[in-house]
N, C-alpha and C positions, 0 to 999 in steps of 0.2 A: 634801164632802157624802157622807153615808153612804147606801149603796145597800142596801136591805133585801129579804129574801125575802118574797114575798107568800103563801107557803104552806109547810107542813111537807113536806119532800121529802128526797131524796138527791141530792148533787151528782154528776151524771153526767159532766160535762166542764167543765174550766176553759178558757175560750177565750183570755183575755188574762192577762198576767203583770204583776206589780208593775213600775211604771216605764213601762208602755205609755201612749201617747197615744190617747185614744178620742174619738169624736164622739158627740153625743147620738143615742141609738138603737142604738149598737153593742152586740152581745152580749158580756156579761162571763163568764157561766157558763150552763150548761144544767142544769136540774134534772130529775129523774125522779120522777114520782109517779103511781101507779096505771097504769104502763106508758105514760104520756104524757110527752113532752119539753116542758119549759116554759123558755123563755129568760128570763134576768134581764138587762135592758138598762141602759145608762148613761142617766141622766136629764139629764145635763149633759155638755158637752164639756170635756175636761181631761186630766189625768195621773192614772193609777191610783197612789195613794201606798201603799195597803195592799190585799192580797187576804187575807181572813180565813177562806177556806174552801179545801179541797183536794178532789180527786176522791174519791168514795165517802164523804165526810162526810155525816152526817145533820144536817139543820138544821131549825129550827122557824120558823113564821111570825113575822116581825119581826126575825129574826137579821140582823146586818150581814154582808153578803156581801163588799163592797168599799168602799173610801173613795176618792173622786175629788177632786182639787184642781182647781176650775174654772179654765178658761183665761181 
């Protein structure tokens, strides 16, 4: 399942790495936009098979942040 950004922002912090096991609601990355920190969370439990962003990357609304293989 692809996890997408809900807004245009800069990736402030990558919280999990590829291969990590996550629960629904776990933070994957934290975005920064207009001096606000916005978490991007897992919408399903499973294993992170891809992280498509890195810290300080500029991303747009709808960009894929991570891919999770549901448990």
